[in-house]
Structure formats: C-alpha cells, structure tokens
C-alpha positions as CSV (number, residue, x, y, z in Angstrom):
1,X,108.6,156.3,96.1
2,X,110.0,153.0,97.4
3,X,109.9,152.1,101.0
4,X,111.3,149.0,102.7
5,X,114.3,148.8,100.5
6,X,117.4,146.9,101.7
7,X,119.5,148.8,104.2
8,X,122.9,150.2,103.3
9,X,125.9,149.7,105.5
10,X,124.8,149.9,109.1
11,X,125.2,153.4,110.4
12,X,124.1,154.7,113.8
13,X,121.5,157.5,113.6
14,X,122.5,160.9,115.0
15,X,119.0,162.4,114.9
16,X,115.5,161.0,115.3
17,X,114.8,162.0,111.7
18,X,117.7,159.7,110.6
19,X,116.3,156.9,113.0
20,X,112.8,157.0,111.5
21,X,114.1,157.2,107.9
22,X,116.3,154.1,108.6
23,X,113.4,152.3,110.2
24,X,111.2,152.9,107.1
25,X,114.0,151.9,104.7
26,X,115.1,148.8,106.6
27,X,111.7,147.3,107.6
28,X,108.9,146.6,105.2
29,X,106.2,145.3,107.5
30,X,102.5,145.3,106.9
31,X,101.9,145.8,110.6
32,X,104.4,148.5,111.5
33,X,101.6,150.0,113.6
34,X,98.1,148.8,114.5
35,X,95.1,150.3,116.3
36,X,91.6,149.2,117.1
37,X,88.6,150.5,115.1
38,X,85.0,149.2,115.3
39,X,86.2,146.2,117.2
40,X,88.9,145.2,114.6
41,X,92.6,145.7,114.6
42,X,93.7,147.9,111.7
43,X,97.3,147.4,110.5
44,X,99.4,150.1,109.0
45,X,102.5,149.3,106.9
46,X,105.8,151.2,107.0
47,X,105.0,152.5,103.5
48,X,101.6,153.8,104.5
49,X,103.0,155.4,107.7
50,X,105.8,157.1,105.7
51,X,103.2,158.5,103.2
52,X,101.0,159.9,105.9
53,X,104.0,161.5,107.6
54,X,105.0,163.0,104.2
55,X,101.6,164.6,103.7
56,X,101.3,165.9,107.3
57,X,104.8,167.4,107.1
58,X,103.9,169.1,103.9
59,X,100.7,170.3,105.5
60,X,102.5,171.9,108.4
61,X,104.9,173.5,106.0
62,X,102.0,175.0,104.1
63,X,100.8,176.5,107.4
64,X,104.3,178.1,107.8
65,X,105.7,175.8,110.4
66,X,109.4,175.7,110.0
67,X,112.7,174.9,111.7
68,X,112.6,175.7,115.4
69,X,108.9,176.5,115.6
70,X,106.9,175.0,118.6
71,X,103.8,173.0,118.0
72,X,101.7,171.5,120.8
73,X,100.5,167.9,120.7
74,X,97.5,167.2,123.0
75,X,96.2,163.6,122.5
76,X,95.8,160.2,123.9
77,X,97.9,157.4,122.4
78,X,97.0,156.8,118.8
79,X,98.6,156.5,115.4
80,X,98.1,160.2,114.6
81,X,100.2,161.1,117.6
82,X,103.2,159.4,116.2
83,X,102.5,160.6,112.6
84,X,102.4,164.2,113.9
85,X,105.5,163.7,116.1
86,X,107.6,162.4,113.2
87,X,106.1,165.0,110.7
88,X,107.0,167.9,113.0
89,X,110.6,166.5,113.5
90,X,110.8,166.2,109.7
91,X,110.1,169.9,109.5
92,X,112.9,170.7,111.9
93,X,110.2,171.9,114.3
94,X,109.9,171.3,118.1
95,X,106.9,169.4,119.3
96,X,105.4,170.1,122.8
97,X,103.5,167.0,124.0
98,X,100.8,167.7,126.6
99,X,99.1,165.0,128.7
100,X,95.6,164.2,127.6
101,X,94.5,164.5,131.3
102,X,95.7,168.2,131.5
103,X,93.2,170.9,132.5
104,X,92.4,174.0,130.4
105,X,94.7,176.0,132.7
106,X,97.6,173.6,132.4
107,X,97.2,173.5,128.6
108,X,97.2,177.3,128.4
109,X,100.3,177.6,130.6
110,X,102.3,175.1,128.6
111,X,101.3,176.5,125.2
112,X,102.1,180.1,126.3
113,X,105.4,179.2,128.0
114,X,106.5,177.3,124.9
115,X,105.3,180.0,122.5
116,X,103.4,177.5,120.3
117,X,101.5,178.9,117.4
118,X,99.8,175.6,116.4
119,X,98.3,172.8,118.3
120,X,97.3,169.3,117.2
121,X,94.7,167.6,119.4
122,X,92.7,164.4,119.3
123,X,89.0,164.9,120.0
124,X,86.1,167.0,120.9
125,X,86.9,166.6,124.6
126,X,90.4,168.1,124.1
127,X,89.1,170.8,121.7
128,X,86.6,172.0,124.3
129,X,89.3,172.3,126.9
130,X,91.4,174.5,124.6
131,X,88.3,176.5,123.5
132,X,87.6,177.3,127.1
133,X,91.1,178.8,127.5
134,X,91.3,180.4,124.1
135,X,91.3,184.0,125.5
136,X,94.5,183.1,127.3
137,X,96.2,182.0,124.1
138,X,96.9,185.1,122.1
139,X,99.7,183.5,120.0
140,X,97.7,180.4,118.9
141,X,96.8,180.5,115.2
142,X,96.0,176.9,114.2
143,X,94.2,174.0,115.8
144,X,94.4,170.6,114.0
145,X,91.9,168.0,115.2
146,X,92.5,164.3,114.6
147,X,88.7,163.6,114.9
148,X,86.1,166.1,113.4
149,X,85.1,168.6,116.1
150,X,82.2,171.0,116.5
151,X,83.0,174.6,117.3
152,X,80.5,175.5,120.0
153,X,82.4,178.5,121.3
154,X,83.2,181.5,119.2
155,X,86.9,181.5,118.4
156,X,89.0,184.6,117.5
157,X,89.3,185.3,113.8
158,X,93.1,184.5,114.0
159,X,92.4,180.9,115.0
160,X,91.9,178.5,112.1
161,X,90.6,174.9,112.8
162,X,91.5,172.1,110.4
163,X,90.9,168.4,110.5
164,X,93.8,166.0,110.1
165,X,92.5,165.1,106.7
166,X,92.4,168.7,105.6
167,X,95.9,169.3,106.8
168,X,97.1,166.2,104.8
169,X,95.3,167.5,101.7
170,X,96.7,171.0,102.1
171,X,100.2,169.5,102.1
172,X,99.5,167.0,99.3
173,X,99.5,169.8,96.7
174,X,103.3,170.0,96.6
175,X,105.7,167.7,94.8
176,X,106.4,164.2,96.3
177,X,110.2,164.3,96.0
178,X,112.5,161.8,97.7
179,X,110.9,162.2,101.1
180,X,112.9,159.6,103.1
181,X,116.2,161.3,102.1
182,X,114.7,164.7,103.0
183,X,113.5,163.4,106.3
184,X,117.0,162.1,107.2
185,X,118.5,165.5,106.6
186,X,115.8,167.5,108.3
187,X,117.6,168.1,111.6
188,X,121.0,168.4,113.2
189,X,122.1,166.6,116.4
190,X,122.2,169.8,118.4
191,X,118.7,170.9,117.2
192,X,116.0,171.0,119.9
193,X,113.6,168.1,119.2
194,X,111.0,168.5,121.9
195,X,109.9,170.5,124.9
196,X,108.5,168.2,127.5
197,X,106.8,169.8,130.5
198,X,107.4,167.9,133.7
199,X,104.1,167.0,135.4
200,X,105.7,167.8,138.7
201,X,104.3,167.2,142.2
202,X,104.7,170.8,143.2
203,X,104.7,174.2,141.4
204,X,104.3,175.1,137.7
205,X,105.7,172.5,135.2
206,X,109.1,173.2,133.7
207,X,109.8,172.7,130.0
208,X,112.6,170.2,129.6
209,X,114.7,171.0,126.5
210,X,115.8,167.7,124.8
211,X,117.8,167.7,121.6
212,X,118.0,165.2,118.8
213,X,121.3,164.1,120.2
214,X,119.9,163.6,123.7
215,X,117.1,161.3,122.4
216,X,119.1,159.5,119.7
217,X,122.0,158.8,122.1
218,X,119.4,157.2,124.5
219,X,117.8,155.3,121.6
220,X,121.1,153.8,120.4
221,X,122.3,152.9,123.9
222,X,119.0,151.1,124.6
223,X,119.1,149.2,121.2
224,X,122.6,148.0,122.0
225,X,121.4,146.8,125.4
226,X,118.2,145.1,124.2
227,X,119.9,142.9,121.7
228,X,117.1,140.5,121.1
229,X,114.6,143.0,119.7
230,X,113.7,142.7,116.0
231,X,111.0,142.5,113.3
232,X,109.5,139.4,114.7
233,X,108.5,141.2,117.9
234,X,105.1,142.9,118.7
235,X,104.7,145.6,121.4
236,X,101.5,146.8,123.1
237,X,101.7,150.5,123.9
238,X,99.4,152.1,126.5
239,X,101.6,154.4,128.7
240,X,101.2,158.1,127.6
241,X,103.4,159.0,124.6
242,X,103.4,162.5,126.1
243,X,105.9,161.1,128.7
244,X,109.5,160.7,127.5
245,X,109.6,157.1,128.8
246,X,107.0,155.6,126.4
247,X,108.1,157.9,123.6
248,X,111.7,156.7,123.8
249,X,110.4,153.1,124.0
250,X,108.4,153.9,120.8
251,X,111.6,155.2,119.1
252,X,113.6,152.2,120.2
253,X,111.0,149.7,119.1
254,X,110.2,151.3,115.7
255,X,113.9,151.6,114.9
256,X,114.3,147.9,115.7
257,X,111.4,146.9,113.5
258,X,109.1,146.0,116.4
259,X,105.3,146.2,115.5
260,X,103.6,148.9,117.6
261,X,100.0,148.1,118.6
262,X,98.2,150.9,120.4
263,X,96.0,149.8,123.3
264,X,92.5,151.2,123.2
265,X,92.8,152.6,126.7
266,X,94.3,151.8,130.1
267,X,91.1,150.0,131.1
268,X,91.3,147.8,127.9
269,X,94.9,146.8,128.4
270,X,94.0,143.4,129.9
271,X,91.7,142.5,127.0
272,X,94.2,143.9,124.4
273,X,97.0,141.8,125.9
274,X,95.0,138.6,125.2
275,X,94.2,139.8,121.6
276,X,97.6,141.0,120.6
277,X,99.8,138.6,122.6
278,X,102.8,141.0,122.5
279,X,106.3,139.8,122.9
280,X,107.5,143.0,124.7
281,X,105.7,145.6,126.7
282,X,106.5,148.6,128.9
283,X,104.5,149.4,132.1
284,X,104.8,151.0,135.5
285,X,104.9,149.3,138.9
286,X,101.3,150.2,139.7
287,X,100.0,148.1,136.8
288,X,102.1,145.1,137.7
289,X,100.8,145.4,141.2
290,X,97.2,145.5,139.9
291,X,97.7,142.5,137.7
292,X,99.2,140.5,140.6
293,X,96.4,141.6,142.9
294,X,93.8,140.3,140.4
295,X,95.7,137.0,140.0
296,X,95.8,136.5,143.8
297,X,92.2,137.5,144.2
298,X,91.1,134.9,141.6
299,X,93.2,132.4,143.4
300,X,91.5,133.1,146.7
301,X,88.0,133.0,145.1
302,X,88.7,129.6,143.6
303,X,88.1,128.1,147.1
304,X,89.0,124.9,148.8
305,X,91.8,122.7,147.4
306,X,92.3,125.0,144.4
307,X,93.0,128.0,146.6
308,X,95.5,126.0,148.7
309,X,97.2,124.7,145.6
310,X,97.4,128.3,144.1
311,X,98.8,129.7,147.4
312,X,101.4,127.0,147.7
313,X,102.4,127.3,144.0
314,X,102.9,131.1,144.2
315,X,104.8,130.9,147.5
316,X,107.0,128.2,146.0
317,X,107.6,130.2,142.9
318,X,108.6,133.3,144.8
319,X,111.0,131.3,147.0
320,X,112.5,129.7,143.9
321,X,113.0,133.1,142.2
322,X,114.7,134.5,145.3
323,X,117.0,131.5,145.5
324,X,117.9,131.7,141.8
325,X,118.9,135.3,142.1
326,X,120.9,134.6,145.3
327,X,123.1,131.9,143.6
328,X,120.8,129.0,142.8
329,X,117.9,127.0,144.2
330,X,118.5,123.7,146.1
331,X,117.3,120.5,144.5
332,X,114.2,120.0,146.6
333,X,113.0,123.6,145.9
334,X,113.7,123.2,142.2
335,X,111.6,120.0,142.2
336,X,108.8,121.7,144.0
337,X,108.9,124.6,141.6
338,X,108.7,122.3,138.6
339,X,105.5,120.9,140.0
340,X,104.1,124.3,140.9
341,X,104.9,125.6,137.4
342,X,103.3,122.6,135.7
343,X,100.1,122.7,137.8
344,X,99.5,126.4,138.2
345,X,102.1,129.0,137.2
346,X,102.4,128.1,133.5
347,X,98.6,128.3,133.2
348,X,98.6,131.8,134.6
349,X,101.3,132.9,132.2
350,X,99.5,131.4,129.2
351,X,96.4,133.3,130.2
352,X,97.9,136.8,130.6
353,X,101.0,136.9,128.5
354,X,101.9,133.7,126.7
355,X,104.5,135.2,124.3
356,X,106.1,138.0,126.3
357,X,110.0,137.9,126.3
358,X,110.2,140.6,128.9
359,X,108.3,143.5,130.5
360,X,110.1,146.8,131.0
361,X,109.2,148.8,134.1
362,X,109.9,152.4,134.9
363,X,108.5,155.5,136.4
364,X,108.8,154.3,140.0
365,X,110.4,151.6,142.2
366,X,109.1,148.1,141.7
367,X,108.8,146.0,144.8
368,X,111.0,142.9,144.9
369,X,108.1,140.7,145.9
370,X,106.2,141.7,142.8
371,X,109.2,141.0,140.6
372,X,109.7,137.5,142.2
373,X,106.0,136.7,141.7
374,X,106.2,137.5,138.0
375,X,109.5,135.6,137.7
376,X,107.8,132.6,139.2
377,X,105.4,132.7,136.3
378,X,108.4,132.9,133.9
379,X,107.6,136.5,133.2
380,X,110.7,138.7,133.3
381,X,110.4,142.3,134.4
382,X,113.4,144.5,133.6
383,X,113.4,147.6,135.8
384,X,115.2,150.7,134.7
385,X,115.6,154.3,135.9
386,X,115.6,157.7,134.5
387,X,114.0,161.2,134.4
388,X,112.5,163.4,131.7
389,X,115.7,165.5,132.1
390,X,117.8,162.5,131.2
391,X,116.1,161.5,127.9
392,X,115.1,159.4,130.0
393,X,117.1,156.2,130.7
394,X,120.1,156.3,133.0
395,X,120.3,152.7,134.1
396,X,118.5,149.4,133.3
397,X,118.6,145.7,134.0
398,X,118.9,143.2,131.1
399,X,117.8,139.7,130.7
400,X,121.3,138.5,131.3
401,X,122.0,140.9,134.3
402,X,118.7,141.3,136.2
403,X,119.1,142.0,139.9
404,X,115.8,142.3,141.9
405,X,115.5,145.5,144.0
406,X,117.9,147.4,141.7
407,X,117.4,149.5,138.5
408,X,120.4,148.0,136.8
409,X,123.7,149.4,135.5
410,X,124.3,152.6,133.6
411,X,123.8,152.6,129.8
412,X,127.0,152.8,127.7
413,X,128.3,156.4,127.8
414,X,126.4,157.3,131.0
415,X,128.2,158.3,134.2
416,X,126.6,158.1,137.6
417,X,127.9,158.7,141.2
418,X,126.5,159.2,144.6
419,X,126.8,162.6,146.3
420,X,127.8,162.8,150.0
421,X,124.2,163.3,151.0
422,X,123.1,160.2,149.0
423,X,121.7,161.9,146.0
424,X,122.3,160.2,142.6
425,X,124.2,162.4,140.1
426,X,124.6,161.7,136.4
427,X,126.6,163.1,133.5
428,X,126.6,162.5,129.7
429,X,125.0,163.1,126.4
430,X,121.6,162.0,127.8
431,X,121.3,165.0,130.1
432,X,119.0,167.8,128.9
433,X,120.0,171.2,127.6
434,X,118.1,172.9,130.4
435,X,114.7,174.2,131.4
436,X,113.1,176.4,128.8
437,X,113.0,180.1,129.9
438,X,114.2,179.2,133.4
439,X,118.0,179.7,133.6
440,X,117.9,179.9,137.4
441,X,116.0,176.6,137.7
442,X,118.5,175.0,135.3
443,X,121.5,176.2,137.4
444,X,119.9,174.7,140.5
445,X,120.0,171.2,139.1
446,X,123.6,171.1,138.0
447,X,126.8,170.9,140.2
448,X,129.6,173.4,139.4
449,X,131.4,170.6,137.6
450,X,128.5,169.7,135.4
451,X,126.8,166.7,137.1
452,X,123.0,166.7,137.0
453,X,121.2,166.3,140.3
454,X,118.5,163.7,139.9
455,X,116.7,164.5,143.2
456,X,116.7,160.7,144.0
457,X,118.5,159.0,146.9
458,X,120.3,155.8,146.1
459,X,123.3,153.5,146.4
460,X,125.6,151.6,144.0
461,X,126.4,148.0,145.0
462,X,129.8,146.3,144.6
463,X,128.8,145.0,141.1
464,X,127.7,148.4,139.8
465,X,123.9,148.0,140.1
466,X,122.0,151.1,141.2
467,X,119.4,150.9,143.9
468,X,116.9,153.7,144.5
469,X,115.8,154.3,148.1
470,X,113.6,157.4,147.7
471,X,113.0,160.8,146.2
472,X,115.1,163.4,148.1
473,X,112.1,165.8,148.4
474,X,109.8,162.9,149.7
475,X,112.0,162.2,152.7
476,X,110.4,163.6,155.9
477,X,111.4,164.1,159.4
478,X,109.4,163.1,162.4
479,X,109.1,165.4,165.5
480,X,111.7,163.2,167.1
481,X,114.2,164.3,164.4
482,X,114.4,160.9,162.5
483,X,114.2,160.8,158.7
484,X,111.8,158.5,157.0
485,X,111.8,157.4,153.4
486,X,108.1,156.7,152.5
487,X,108.5,155.0,149.1
488,X,110.1,151.7,150.2
489,X,107.4,151.4,152.9
490,X,104.6,152.1,150.4
491,X,106.1,149.6,148.0
492,X,106.0,146.9,150.7
493,X,102.4,147.7,151.6
494,X,101.1,147.6,148.1
495,X,102.4,144.0,147.6
496,X,99.4,143.0,149.7
497,X,96.3,141.8,147.6
498,X,94.2,143.6,150.3
499,X,95.8,147.0,149.7
500,X,95.2,148.9,146.4
501,X,97.2,152.0,147.3
502,X,99.2,153.4,150.3
503,X,100.7,156.8,151.2
504,X,103.0,157.1,154.2
505,X,102.5,160.4,156.1
506,X,104.1,161.8,159.3
507,X,106.2,164.9,158.5
508,X,106.7,166.7,161.8
509,X,104.5,164.2,163.6
510,X,105.4,161.8,166.5
511,X,105.4,158.7,164.2
512,X,104.7,157.6,160.6
513,X,101.2,156.7,159.7
514,X,99.6,155.5,156.5
515,X,96.6,156.4,154.3
516,X,95.4,153.1,152.8
517,X,93.0,152.5,149.9
518,X,91.7,149.0,150.6
519,X,90.8,146.4,148.0
520,X,86.9,146.6,147.8
521,X,86.5,142.8,147.6
522,X,88.5,142.5,150.9
523,X,86.3,145.0,152.6
524,X,83.2,143.1,151.3
525,X,84.5,139.9,152.8
526,X,85.5,141.5,156.1
527,X,82.2,143.3,156.4
528,X,80.3,140.0,156.1
529,X,82.5,138.4,158.8
530,X,82.0,141.5,161.1
531,X,78.2,141.4,160.6
532,X,78.1,144.9,159.0
533,X,77.5,144.0,155.3
534,X,74.4,146.2,155.3
535,X,76.3,149.3,156.6
536,X,77.6,152.0,154.2
537,X,81.1,151.6,152.8
538,X,82.3,154.6,154.8
539,X,81.0,153.0,158.0
540,X,82.6,149.7,157.1
541,X,86.0,151.3,156.8
542,X,85.8,152.6,160.3
543,X,84.7,149.4,161.9
544,X,87.2,148.3,164.6
545,X,87.6,144.7,163.3
546,X,88.3,145.9,159.7
547,X,90.8,148.6,160.9
548,X,92.4,145.9,163.1
549,X,92.8,143.6,160.1
550,X,94.6,146.3,158.2
551,X,96.8,147.3,161.1
552,X,97.9,143.6,161.4
553,X,98.5,143.5,157.6
554,X,100.7,146.6,157.8
555,X,102.7,145.0,160.6
556,X,103.0,141.7,158.6
557,X,104.4,143.5,155.6
558,X,106.9,145.7,157.4
559,X,108.7,143.5,160.0
560,X,112.2,144.9,159.4
561,X,111.5,148.6,159.7
562,X,113.5,150.6,162.3
563,X,111.5,151.6,165.3
564,X,111.2,155.2,164.1
565,X,110.0,154.0,160.7
566,X,107.2,151.8,162.1
567,X,103.6,152.6,161.0
568,X,101.8,153.1,164.3
569,X,98.4,153.9,162.9
570,X,96.4,154.0,159.7
571,X,93.3,155.6,158.0
572,X,91.3,153.8,155.3
573,X,90.2,155.9,152.3
574,X,87.0,155.4,150.4
575,X,88.3,156.1,146.9
576,X,91.4,155.4,144.9
577,X,93.8,158.3,144.2
578,X,93.6,159.2,140.6
579,X,95.1,161.4,137.9
580,X,91.7,163.1,137.2
581,X,91.3,164.1,140.9
582,X,94.7,165.7,140.9
583,X,96.2,163.3,143.5
584,X,98.5,161.5,141.0
585,X,100.8,162.7,138.2
586,X,100.2,161.2,134.7
587,X,103.0,158.7,135.5
588,X,101.1,157.6,138.7
589,X,103.4,159.3,141.2
590,X,101.7,160.6,144.4
591,X,101.3,164.4,144.7
592,X,102.0,164.4,148.4
593,X,101.2,168.0,148.9
594,X,97.8,167.5,147.3
595,X,97.1,164.4,149.4
596,X,98.2,166.2,152.6
597,X,95.8,169.0,152.0
598,X,92.8,166.9,150.7
599,X,93.0,164.3,153.4
600,X,94.0,166.5,156.3
601,X,91.1,165.3,158.4
602,X,92.0,161.6,157.8
603,X,95.6,162.3,158.6
604,X,94.7,164.2,161.8
605,X,92.6,161.2,162.8
606,X,95.7,159.0,162.7
607,X,97.3,161.2,165.4
608,X,94.3,161.7,167.6
609,X,94.9,160.4,171.1
610,X,92.2,157.7,171.0
611,X,93.2,156.5,167.5
612,X,96.9,156.4,168.2
613,X,96.2,154.5,171.4
614,X,94.1,152.0,169.5
615,X,96.9,151.6,166.9
C-alpha cells in the first residue's frame, strides 16, 4: 500500500473520510503526529498513522461495529484518540466523544442517551469510572482501553474488555485491500459523523448531531480563510479533542499538512511550547490571560530599573498596537515602540513563542487589552466565534483583517443577523441537524424561518465584524430593573495581573458585586505590607487593607461602566474555580448556577450592610 503519493486534481472533500484520505495521499511527512513518551518526542508518519487507522477500523468491524452505530470515546488528548476517531468514521460509524473530566454519572448518561454499545477509553482512571457505573449501562458490550487496565470490579458477562493492541490484532486478520480508497468512500455527506454532548452550564447535556457535511463545510471554509497553512507548519494541541473547536482545528490542520504535536497536559503546555516551537496554536482566553499574568509578574519581580523598563515597554507596545488598529501610530510612538521591541518585547516573544505565525482563540470573549499586549510582542491572536451546534466556526478574524474586540466576519457560506432583542442568529450548512432524541429542544433553538438562535447577544459593525457582548442567559437584572452583562466586566477585571478569576454577581440585588480569585503572589506581597504575613490565607483575604486594594483595582479597571453596572463591593475567594470542582465547564466557562449555590455565603457578605457600606 502506498501512502504519500502525489495528489490528483484538487477536489474539495465532502466528508471527513475524504478529507483524511486526501491528507494521507497528499502529505508524506515523518512527523504527521508526535507525542511525548519517556521524556522524548515520538514522531508518527502519515503512512504509519494510516496503517494504524486501517487496523483499528478492521478491529471495530470484527466487533460488529457498522454504519450508523454509536461508539463512545473517553480520553485525554493523545494519538489513539485521533486514530479511533478516524477509524470509526471509516466504518461509517458515529463517535460520541466524552470529556475526560466527566464523572461516572455523566458518562453513563451520555452512553445511554446515545445508545452506544462500545466505548474506547484511555486509562485505568477512566476505566474505573466506567466500571463504577456499569450497572447503569445495560447496552454496553465492549470496552477498548488504550493503556492496559486491571479489572478490579466484577463486570457483567456481556462486557468484553480489550486493549488497543488486541483490537488492532483482531482486525489485522482480514485482507489489506486499498484502504485509502475505501476510507474515502466510507460515508456520505448527509451521514451523521458525531454526537457531541454539550457540557452545558445548566441541566442535562444535549447530544448535538453533526453530519459529515456540517464538519467538512466548516473545514473547507476555514482552510480557505487560513491561506498560509501548509506542510512546513507545526501545531501544539492541548485543548480537549472532545470539544468540537479543537477537533475541527485538528481536521483543518491535518488536511493542510500541518504536523500535530500533542501536549503532555495543560500544565505542561508552557514547557512543550519551548520544546516544539510551534508555528500555529489554538487556545482559549483564560490561557492567554495566564501567560500574560506570568509575564507581568516576572517583570515586576525583576525589580528596580528592569521593572521600570519592562512596564514602560509593555505600555508603549499596547499603545502602539491600539494606534495601529485605529489607523496608524504617530512617528514618535513608532520610534518608542521600536526601542521597546528591541530592548524588551522581542526577548519575551523569543522566550515563549519564537516561531508562532498566529494563535487562534475561541470558547469565550478575549479582552482587547490582552490582545494588544500580545500584539505588542508581535504575537497575533485571531479570535473567532462559534458553538458546538454550528460545527463550530461562524465567524473569525484573519491576519489581514483582524479587529480587536470583535470575533471577525462570517465564513464563506455562513449567514448571520441580529434579532430585535440583540440575539445573534445564523443560518447555513454549518448548523447542526438537531439535538439527539430531543425534538422539542431542537424546535426551541430555531426560528420559524430556519435561523438558529445562538443564545449570544451581539452587534455587527459597519464593516461586517461581529462583536459579542454576552450570553443571553447570563444577563441579569438588578432589583432596580437594570440589565447587567457580566462577561465584559469579567474580561476587564481579569486583565489585571493581580486577579486570576472574576465572577460578577447581583441578580435581583441592589447592585452588581464580584467574586474575585486573587493572584497568590499579590496577596503574599500585600500581606507583608499589612503586617499579616503570619496570618492564615483566609484571614489575609479578609484584611481591610487587602480588600481595599482590590476594590481600588476593580474601580481602576472599570472606569467607563454605567452607574448601574458599577461593582460596588467584592469578596475574595481562597481557591481557583476549576473543572474538577464543577464550577467550570470543560471549555472553562463559569457555571453560574453552581457558583451562586457554592459561594452563597460569600455573595451574601457582599450585600451585608456593613460590607456594602465599606465598599
């Protein structure tokens, strides 16, 4: 079997199967994929990847998996995730990705709702979660484990456990055939490709039905927009492939010949960045905020003249970026920026991302101040917008048309408009077929004339750029009857190096307040200044001088808010909001209902008479 042969006449793929077959035919790279093992990067060629997909596809077929069958996929990002994904698509099957952070109960709900008879999972940790819920999974017949697992709980006789290697060997008994041609013909555009269950901030997750046409339309539209991607590029992947954003990025990059390097973990991204030196990378605003906060913290810690120079350079860089995006920087500012870049900013870029052409940001709104800071370091962030239900990209900025504060213009073939109440509506081939087993929920999100209701509030400027202002369901009303959009305020607050996270509260209350997770190093410094360094962290967070510092920081960051939007008081939280504690979705969105319930006492303290008076 020959892989990496010269491409035939260019033809746009109509299914993901055609897209991956074309990628294997057109690109013969030795590092199509790479992952870390025993401290070393292991490279996997297109030919090796195709051969592994062929074996796993045959293995699934030997288990009886066929066109239209649902198979769960529960794993962290790793090569086996993508091999399994492509192998299932090449069977004509429907894969059901599940976040690796999911609980036993969530896993059982998704597998049962999807009707999955087989599940591929990564490790002992994931296997134990499934084993704990096995009594609630009467239809499950096969569990395929990427890593060897130990069965510590008695499983029903109907459940067979195989390793990934055993599945590959099971399938390798059949004839090889011309696998790439078979792969290309494995699905039709209207076939269901995947069921992706929305993480959701409220209620049970809903299975979003996405067809090959949905996903391939989005792939082609993004490839046409990102014209400078090619086989010379390297991407570092760390966002969960279970989410449609990173999965579509994977499809776009693989089709374009970009080498895909899997980060070891979220915690290892910074180290992997320096090792891999990618040319492109996707992320979410929270990670950009963390990177910037770390840069600013290191600048402050340098001390003396170095800190003054760093502060001046970053301020100058931000001012230059704003001026450039508003029509051009004046000569004096351009000269100052050249000096700042030479002395400070270029050194930061060379340390964190020396070869990056651009970062792609999605999942939430990116603060303009953060974008300008990265732009000052000659690091371009292209912000886009979309939902699971829209495959996902609706709009995006490009290197040639990149407007801060917006999520860009619609992709080719995508329609958008703003409803009378401000909600963003969209229509086109990118929109899902519907929610699986939920016709009523499906009907709710479509207008009578077929527009999909995104649930987001936004506006389109005179040049066609879309700006997101908030989630419709996140808007709240104070007791005075005024609506408040929390996200823009939260985005402004988290630009501070002293604030790790912020959640604006105040539904039905007299005024908005904020729960703030402070940066620990800031608390440490403030505690020394206040003479309470020996006190507990909890006591430090309630010290009047520390609270006053954060109240002034909030006022500094939100000078242009309307009177009814002003944050009148705050509460400082001891721990970060996390996915594991249930306060964030896997894409790092705040679960506001969970936060409201978990931190009720802290929220009430914001509105106590003495606290409100102090604020």
